C-alpha positions, 0 to 999 in steps of 0.5 A: 564189874557191872555198874548195877552190881556196884549200885546194888552192893552200895545200897546193901552196904548202906542198909547194913550200916544203918541197921548196925546203928540201930543195934548199938546199945544206947549206953554206948552212944551216951559215952562222952568219947563217942559223943565227941567223935560224933561231933567231930567226924562230920567236920573231918570228913567234910574238910577231907572232901573239900581238900580233895576237891580243891587240890586235885585234878585227875591223879595230881595235886594242883594249885590253881584258881581254886586254891586262890579262892580258898585263900581269899575265903580264909582271909574273909573268915579271919576278918569275920565277914558274913558267910555270904560275903565269904562265898562271894569273895571266894567265887570272885577271886576264883573267877578273876584268877581264871579270867587272868589265865591262871 
């Protein structure tokens, strides 16, 4: 399949999804179940993307320096560290594990 065909189909699909969103009646969007779903869906998608990027390499599940950085960030979050400290901790631990050959 040509790359430009794939890009064109993706662009058309994105446009159709946006158009479908405009055609949804306002009453449907005001339902509590739809509002809960709209609030939780981005978090779930981001978590799935994060897990896929952290624990995969090619076609395999791996535990490497990225997982160590994730554990360090989780511990920093539990200790209620500021966001920048959480990020710096994750980066530092990941770099340290990689430097040690992990």
